[in-house]
C-alpha positions in Angstrom: 67.1 144.4 97.2 66.5 141.1 99.0 63.1 141.1 100.6 62.7 140.6 104.4 61.0 137.2 104.1 64.0 135.9 102.2 66.4 137.4 104.7 64.5 135.7 107.5 64.6 132.4 105.7 68.4 132.7 105.1 69.0 133.5 108.8 66.8 130.7 110.0 68.6 128.2 107.8 72.2 129.3 108.4 73.8 127.3 111.2 76.7 129.4 112.5 78.7 126.3 113.5 78.2 124.8 110.0 79.2 128.0 108.2 82.2 128.9 110.3 83.2 125.2 110.1 83.7 125.6 106.4 86.6 127.9 107.1 88.0 126.9 110.5 88.6 123.6 112.4 86.2 123.8 115.4 86.6 121.8 118.5 83.8 121.4 121.1 84.4 122.5 124.6 81.4 122.7 126.8 78.4 124.3 125.1 80.6 126.2 122.6 83.1 125.4 119.8 86.6 126.9 119.7 89.2 127.6 117.1 92.2 129.9 116.5 90.9 133.3 115.4 91.1 133.9 111.7 91.3 137.7 112.2 94.5 137.8 114.2 97.5 135.5 114.6 97.4 133.2 117.6 98.5 129.7 118.6 96.0 129.1 121.5 92.3 129.1 120.4 90.4 132.0 121.8 87.7 132.2 119.1 84.4 131.0 120.5 81.3 129.9 118.4 78.0 129.6 120.3 75.4 127.7 118.2 72.8 128.4 120.9 73.1 132.1 120.6 74.1 132.2 117.0 77.2 134.3 117.6 81.0 134.2 117.6 83.4 136.1 119.7 87.2 136.2 120.0 88.5 136.8 123.5 91.9 137.7 122.0 91.2 140.6 119.6 87.5 141.3 120.7 85.9 140.7 117.2 82.4 139.5 117.5 79.3 139.0 115.3 76.8 136.7 113.7 76.8 134.3 110.8 76.4 137.1 108.2 79.1 139.3 109.7 81.5 136.4 109.8 81.1 135.7 106.1 81.4 139.5 105.4 84.6 139.8 107.4 86.2 136.5 106.3 85.4 136.7 102.6 85.4 140.5 102.3 81.9 140.7 101.1 79.1 143.3 101.4 76.0 142.5 103.5 74.0 141.6 100.4 76.8 139.5 99.0 77.1 137.6 102.3 73.4 136.9 102.3 73.6 135.6 98.7 76.6 133.4 99.7 74.5 131.8 102.5 71.5 131.5 100.2 73.6 129.5 97.7 75.0 127.3 100.5 71.5 126.4 101.8 69.7 126.3 98.4 67.4 129.2 99.2 66.0 131.1 96.3 66.7 134.8 96.5 63.6 137.0 96.2 64.4 140.7 95.7 61.9 143.5 96.3 61.0 145.8 93.4 63.2 148.8 93.2 62.0 152.3 92.5 62.4 153.4 88.9 65.5 155.5 89.9 67.1 152.7 91.8 66.3 150.2 89.0 67.9 152.5 86.4 71.0 153.1 88.4 71.4 149.4 89.2 70.7 148.4 85.6 73.4 150.9 84.4 76.0 149.6 86.9 75.2 146.0 86.2 75.3 146.6 82.4 78.8 148.2 82.9 79.9 145.3 85.0 78.7 142.7 82.5 80.4 144.6 79.7 83.7 144.8 81.6 83.5 141.0 82.2 82.9 140.5 78.5 85.9 142.8 77.7 88.2 140.7 80.0 87.1 137.5 78.3 87.7 139.1 74.9 91.2 140.4 75.8 92.2 137.0 77.5 91.0 135.1 74.4 93.0 137.4 72.1 96.1 136.8 74.3 95.9 133.0 74.2 94.3 132.3 70.8 95.1 135.0 68.3 98.5 134.9 66.5 99.2 138.5 67.4 98.2 138.0 71.0 100.5 135.0 71.3 103.4 136.6 69.5 103.2 140.0 71.2 101.3 139.9 74.4 102.0 136.4 75.7 105.6 136.7 74.7 105.9 139.9 76.7 104.4 138.4 79.8 106.6 135.3 79.6 109.7 137.4 79.1 108.9 139.2 82.3 108.9 135.8 84.0 105.2 135.4 84.5 104.1 131.7 84.4 101.0 130.7 82.6 99.1 130.0 85.9 99.9 133.5 87.2 98.8 135.0 83.8 95.5 133.2 84.1 95.2 134.1 87.8 95.3 137.8 87.1 93.3 137.3 83.8 95.8 139.2 81.8 95.0 139.9 78.2 95.9 141.6 74.9 94.0 144.3 72.9 94.6 143.9 69.1 96.5 146.7 67.5 93.5 147.7 65.3 91.5 150.9 65.7 88.0 149.4 66.2 88.5 145.6 66.7 87.0 145.5 70.2 84.3 148.1 69.8 83.0 146.4 66.6 83.0 143.0 68.3 81.1 144.3 71.4 78.5 146.1 69.3 78.0 143.0 67.3 77.6 141.0 70.5 74.7 143.3 71.5 76.4 145.7 74.0 75.2 149.3 73.9 77.3 152.1 72.7 76.5 154.2 75.8 78.1 151.6 78.1 81.1 151.2 75.9 81.7 154.9 76.3 80.7 155.0 80.0 83.3 152.3 80.9 85.9 154.0 78.9 86.6 150.9 76.8 85.7 152.8 73.7 86.0 156.5 72.7 83.4 158.2 70.6 84.9 160.2 67.7 83.7 162.0 64.7 83.6 158.7 62.8 82.1 156.5 65.5 83.6 154.4 68.2 87.3 153.4 68.4 89.2 151.3 71.0 90.9 153.1 73.9 93.4 150.3 74.5 94.3 149.2 71.0 97.7 147.6 70.8 98.3 147.1 74.5 98.7 144.3 77.0 95.8 144.4 79.5 95.7 144.2 83.3 92.1 143.8 84.6 91.3 145.7 87.8 89.0 143.7 90.2 86.6 144.8 92.9 86.9 143.4 96.4 84.4 140.7 95.4 86.4 139.8 92.2 84.4 141.5 89.5 86.2 143.3 86.7 85.6 147.1 87.1 88.4 148.7 85.0 91.6 148.0 83.1 95.2 149.2 83.1 97.0 148.8 79.8 100.7 149.0 78.8 101.9 149.9 75.4 104.7 147.7 73.9 105.8 150.4 71.4 109.0 152.3 71.8 107.4 155.6 70.8 108.0 158.1 73.6 105.0 160.2 72.5 102.7 157.3 73.5 101.8 157.0 77.2 103.4 153.9 78.6 100.4 153.1 80.8 96.8 154.0 80.2 94.0 153.4 82.7 90.2 153.3 82.5 88.6 156.6 83.3 86.5 157.1 86.4 83.0 155.7 86.0 80.0 154.6 88.0 81.7 151.3 88.7 85.3 152.5 89.1 86.9 155.2 91.3 90.7 154.8 91.5 90.6 156.5 94.9 88.8 153.5 96.4 90.6 150.7 94.6 93.8 148.8 95.2 95.2 146.6 92.4 95.5 143.0 93.6 93.3 143.3 96.7 90.9 140.6 95.5 93.8 138.1 95.0 95.5 139.2 98.2 92.8 139.7 100.8 92.7 136.1 102.3 96.5 135.9 102.5 96.6 139.4 104.2 94.1 138.2 106.8 95.9 135.0 107.5 99.4 136.6 107.7 98.2 139.8 109.3 100.7 141.6 107.0 100.2 143.6 103.8 103.0 144.7 101.4 102.3 147.9 99.5 104.0 148.4 96.1 103.5 150.8 93.2 102.6 149.0 90.0 100.8 146.1 88.4 103.9 144.1 87.5 105.3 144.5 91.1 102.2 142.7 92.4 102.2 139.9 89.8 105.9 139.3 90.2 105.6 139.0 94.0 102.8 136.5 93.5 105.0 134.6 91.1 107.6 134.6 93.9 105.1 133.1 96.3 104.3 136.3 98.2 100.6 136.9 97.8 99.8 139.5 100.5 100.6 142.4 98.2 98.6 145.3 96.7 99.5 148.3 94.6 98.2 151.9 94.5 98.4 151.5 90.7 100.7 154.4 90.1 98.5 156.9 91.8 99.2 158.7 95.0 98.0 156.7 98.0 94.6 157.8 99.3 92.9 157.6 102.7 90.2 155.4 101.2 92.9 152.9 100.0 94.5 152.9 103.4 91.2 152.2 105.1 90.6 149.3 102.6 93.9 147.7 103.8 92.9 148.4 107.4 89.8 146.2 107.0 92.1 143.2 106.8 95.2 144.2 108.8 96.8 147.2 110.6 100.3 146.1 109.6 101.7 147.5 106.4 105.2 147.3 104.9 105.9 149.8 102.1 108.3 148.6 99.5 110.4 151.2 97.7 112.9 150.9 94.9 116.3 152.5 95.1 115.3 155.8 93.6 115.9 158.3 96.4 114.1 161.2 94.6 111.0 159.1 94.1 111.0 157.9 97.7 111.2 161.5 99.1 108.3 162.4 96.8 106.1 159.6 98.2 106.9 160.0 101.9 103.6 161.7 102.4 102.0 158.3 102.0 103.8 157.1 105.2 102.3 160.0 107.2 98.8 159.2 105.9 99.3 155.5 107.0 100.4 156.7 110.4 97.4 159.1 110.7 95.1 156.1 110.2 96.7 154.2 113.1 98.6 151.7 110.9 101.8 150.0 112.0 104.2 151.0 109.3 107.5 149.5 108.2 109.6 150.2 105.2 111.9 148.0 103.0 114.3 149.6 100.5 115.5 147.6 97.5 119.1 147.9 96.2 119.9 150.7 93.7 118.3 149.9 90.3 116.0 147.3 91.7 112.2 147.3 92.3 109.9 144.5 93.6 109.3 143.3 90.0 113.0 143.1 89.0 114.1 141.7 92.3 111.5 139.0 92.3 112.6 137.9 88.8 116.2 137.5 89.9 115.6 135.7 93.2 113.9 132.6 94.5 110.8 132.8 96.8 112.8 132.0 99.9 115.5 134.6 99.0 112.8 137.2 98.5 111.2 136.5 101.9 114.5 136.5 103.6 115.4 139.8 102.1 112.1 141.4 103.3 112.5 140.1 106.8 116.2 141.3 107.0 115.5 144.7 105.5 112.3 145.8 107.1 112.7 148.8 109.4 110.4 151.1 111.2 109.6 154.3 109.5 111.6 156.5 112.0 114.8 154.7 111.3 114.1 154.7 107.6 113.2 158.4 107.4 116.0 159.5 109.6 118.7 157.7 107.6 117.2 158.8 104.3 117.0 162.5 105.2 120.2 162.5 107.3 122.2 161.9 104.1 120.9 165.1 102.7 121.3 167.1 105.9 124.9 166.0 106.6 126.6 168.7 108.7 124.3 171.5 107.8 122.6 172.7 111.0 119.6 174.3 109.2 118.9 171.2 107.1 119.3 169.1 110.2 116.7 171.2 112.0 114.4 170.7 109.0 115.0 167.0 109.2 114.0 166.9 112.8 110.8 168.9 112.1 110.0 166.5 109.2 110.4 163.4 111.5 108.4 165.1 114.3 105.6 165.8 111.8 105.4 162.0 111.1 105.4 161.2 114.8 102.7 163.8 115.5 100.4 162.1 112.9 100.2 158.9 115.0 96.9 158.9 116.9 98.0 156.6 119.8 99.8 158.3 122.6 101.8 155.3 123.7 103.1 154.7 120.2 104.0 158.3 119.8 106.0 158.1 123.1 107.9 155.0 121.9 108.8 156.7 118.6 109.9 159.9 120.4 112.4 157.9 122.5 113.7 156.2 119.3 114.0 159.5 117.5 115.8 161.0 120.5 118.3 158.2 120.4 118.9 158.3 116.6 119.2 162.0 116.4 120.9 162.7 119.7 118.4 165.3 120.8 116.7 165.8 124.1 113.5 163.7 124.5 111.6 166.5 126.2 112.3 168.9 123.3 110.9 166.4 120.8 107.8 165.7 123.0 107.0 169.4 123.2 107.3 169.8 119.5 105.0 166.8 118.9 102.5 168.3 121.4 102.7 171.7 119.7 102.0 170.1 116.2 99.1 168.1 117.5 97.5 171.2 119.2 97.9 173.2 116.0 96.3 170.4 114.0 93.5 170.1 116.6 92.6 173.8 116.5 93.5 174.2 112.8 94.1 177.9 113.3 90.8 178.5 115.1 92.0 178.5 118.8 89.5 180.5 120.9 91.1 183.8 122.3 92.2 184.0 125.9 90.1 186.1 128.2 91.2 189.8 128.3 94.0 190.5 130.7 95.0 186.9 131.1 98.0 185.1 129.7 97.4 181.5 128.4 99.3 179.0 130.5 101.5 176.4 128.7 99.5 173.4 127.6 100.6 169.8 127.8 98.8 167.0 125.8 96.2 165.1 128.0 96.7 161.4 128.5 95.2 159.3 125.7 93.0 156.4 126.6 92.0 154.3 123.5 88.2 153.6 123.2 86.5 151.1 120.9 86.1 152.8 117.5 82.3 152.6 117.6 81.7 153.9 121.1 81.0 157.6 121.8 83.4 158.9 124.5 80.9 159.8 127.2 82.1 157.5 129.9 80.1 159.0 132.8 76.7 157.8 131.5 77.9 155.0 129.3 78.0 152.3 131.9 74.4 153.0 133.0 73.1 153.3 129.5 74.8 150.0 128.6 73.1 148.3 131.6 69.7 149.5 130.5 70.3 148.2 127.0 71.4 144.9 128.5 68.2 144.4 130.4 66.0 145.5 127.5 67.6 143.1 125.1 67.8 140.1 127.5 64.6 140.6 129.6 62.5 143.2 127.9 59.4 141.0 127.6 59.7 139.5 131.1 57.0 140.5 133.5 58.2 142.8 136.3 55.2 143.6 138.5 51.3 143.8 138.4 49.6 147.2 138.5 45.9 147.7 139.5 44.2 150.4 137.4 41.5 152.8 138.3 38.9 150.3 137.0 40.4 147.7 139.4 41.7 145.7 136.4 45.2 144.3 136.7 47.9 145.0 134.2 51.2 143.2 134.0 54.1 145.6 133.5 57.0 144.1 131.8 60.7 145.2 131.9 60.7 147.2 128.7 57.4 149.0 129.5 58.8 150.1 132.9 62.1 151.3 131.5 60.5 153.1 128.6 58.0 154.8 130.9 60.7 155.9 133.4 62.9 157.4 130.7 60.2 158.9 128.5 58.3 160.5 131.3 61.5 162.4 132.2 62.2 163.1 128.5 65.6 161.4 129.0 67.7 160.6 125.9 70.9 158.5 125.9 74.1 160.6 125.5 75.8 157.7 123.7 74.6 157.8 120.1 74.9 154.1 119.4 73.1 153.2 122.7 70.4 155.7 121.7 70.0 154.1 118.3 69.6 150.7 119.9 67.1 152.0 122.4 65.0 153.9 119.8 65.0 151.0 117.4 64.0 148.6 120.2 61.1 150.9 121.1 59.8 150.7 117.5 59.7 146.9 117.4 56.7 144.8 118.2 58.2 141.4 119.0 56.6 139.1 121.5 59.5 137.4 123.2 63.1 138.2 124.2 64.6 135.8 121.7 63.0 137.6 118.8 64.5 140.9 120.0 67.9 139.3 120.5 67.8 137.7 117.1 66.8 141.1 115.5 69.9 142.8 116.9 72.4 139.9 116.5 71.5 139.8 112.8 71.2 143.6 112.4 72.4 144.7 108.9 74.5 147.5 110.6 77.6 145.6 111.7 78.4 148.2 114.4 75.0 147.7 116.1 75.2 143.9 115.8 78.7 143.8 117.4 77.7 146.3 120.1 74.6 144.2 121.0 76.6 141.0 121.2 79.2 142.6 123.4 76.5 144.0 125.8 74.6 140.7 126.1 77.8 138.7 126.6 78.8 140.4 129.9 77.4 140.4 133.4 75.8 143.7 134.5 78.2 145.2 137.1 75.4 146.5 139.4 74.2 142.9 140.2 77.6 141.5 141.3 76.6 141.6 145.0 73.4 139.8 144.2 75.3 137.0 142.6 77.5 136.7 145.6 74.7 136.9 148.2 72.0 134.9 146.4 71.7 131.8 144.4 68.6 133.0 142.7 69.0 133.3 138.9 69.2 136.7 137.4 65.8 136.5 135.8 64.2 136.2 139.3 66.0 139.3 140.6 64.6 141.8 138.1 62.2 143.5 140.4 65.3 144.4 142.5 67.8 145.2 139.8 65.9 147.0 137.2 64.7 149.9 139.4 68.2 150.1 140.8 69.6 150.6 137.3 67.2 153.4 136.6 67.8 155.1 139.9 71.5 155.1 139.5 71.2 156.4 135.9 69.0 159.3 137.2 71.3 160.0 140.1 74.3 160.4 137.7 72.3 162.7 135.5 71.3 164.8 138.5 74.9 164.9 139.8 76.2 166.3 136.5 73.3 168.8 136.3 74.0 170.0 139.9 77.7 170.6 139.1 76.8 172.6 136.0 74.3 174.7 137.9 76.8 175.4 140.8 79.4 176.5 138.2 76.8 178.8 136.7 75.9 180.1 140.1 79.6 181.0 140.8 79.8 182.8 137.5 76.6 184.8 138.3 78.0 185.7 141.8 81.2 187.0 140.1 79.0 189.1 137.8 76.9 190.3 140.8 73.7 189.1 139.0 71.5 188.6 142.1 68.4 187.5 140.2 70.3 184.8 138.3 71.9 183.6 141.6 68.5 183.3 143.3 67.0 181.4 140.4 70.0 179.0 140.2 69.8 178.5 144.0 66.2 177.4 143.8 67.1 174.9 141.0 70.0 173.5 142.9 67.8 173.0 146.0 65.3 171.1 143.8 68.0 168.9 142.5 69.3 168.2 146.1 65.8 167.3 147.1 65.3 164.9 144.2 68.8 163.4 144.8 67.8 162.7 148.5 64.7 160.9 147.4 66.7 158.8 144.9 69.3 158.0 147.6 66.6 156.8 149.9 65.1 154.6 147.2 68.5 153.2 146.4 69.2 152.4 150.0 65.9 150.7 150.3 66.7 148.6 147.3 70.2 147.7 148.4 69.4 146.9 152.1 
């Protein structure tokens, strides 16, 4: 782990303009620098870099962050990898804290397996290019498939000699331990020692997001039908196929630039498309598509085009993958190759421009694709047609966004010549069933449940808890804490006649903690509680702490909060030329009073509902107790209103 002093040194040295300028052409406008956003396609620059604040923000897509989060997002690195990238750029020596024995052992094992996998890749590549068998068998095979030498080197393809123990013997001789040869799956332990898992196969290294070799796919060149055509590394500490996409390391930057990802099935499909000049392509490596793989794509783009070959039976078997993409909110299109063709064979027969033109001309939305595909099977059979409609409705019901669902319902209605309202009701029914998952609470005795309609859907930012009633007040409190927490607010005289300066954070903390109030928004609560635990001495230190927070969600949230004007002080800006920092004695108490007023309003409504229930049940004692509490709340609310009016007027 990198120690805190080293992290502070990296953050102090890293100039956000300098770092982002390595990737984008920045133009100065006022105090900030501007460029076209690298995270979504645009022609007019809306991506702002503020050297003074050390942050960036896109006013087009809303992405925001600090110098570390930019490197993480742009280069697809982890937090630690991004820090190491910046350390190398500014020649800062990385000092890492001592790990616990358990952490050290786990890290050592993982790193040993990574190093061994890298050694194996070098070994297989050398065999391909240098050994007579590798050249005659492996290299010839790749070239026959149309792979150029630069593409073969780009994907680090290789060859494993057709000898039982060739690799295992070489690795042991080079000092690699037997336990890691077995753990990575490169070798298998038998009664007579180790033997090679991939002997006599051409090798496809599988890379992590950061480019390290973590596993291998291997294809036999034998015609023996009893031998598996493809063989993959087993699951290990460094490789879980559920979380990995073949080609993601080579494709990620192109995916970000183009905001488009092509999804194919196999290794050779990916490589052939690269050969054809189409680099934003990944493969599920012959396994069924997983949620984790979809979310990996979504880190770079929401736009996916699934490429299918002409095998109708295979397509129907894999349609579940489309529904999974839709459930994750992806924008899904499908392109179908002619009968007998797949991305690999098509790429070998056509030029780069022909391939790109084919994809543009043949892309279609999933509704049109699925309807046409299944309609051929349904034909004039009413029952099969009904099943088709249900199948398509299931896909539409998987889409999380209500507006998108409505658009697809209209399209489905047009294509299938079926009433739009009928489809909408079916989609609503499916979504309710999925929501309750068979655990719908029973209706009260003697009552018949009324027909339900889906509520309107209002998209919220993914990292915000949906409690909109308190969210605006809680956001304002965080705003003032981050920006003015150490500013003096007023002077208080104690019992010993000594004066004490109360700053903004002390006042806010006292007001909330005395009433035992906790934020309902979990992320605002985390910011508040972490702020309370810090011991910084100036506002800039607090701001810097949260801007450079290792949790990207909190960092982004803090940047968004500090980058906007608090809505409760708009009239102050209109009626006064005094800067915000000189109005704190007026605005801070107002923020707290409004927050408490909202809490009381919600509490009063809840108590009144309980009182009605108690009256219905003829529970006089409960009614009396609730009446007293409601009166107390009204009294408190009156006091709050008077204080607010005094502040406002």
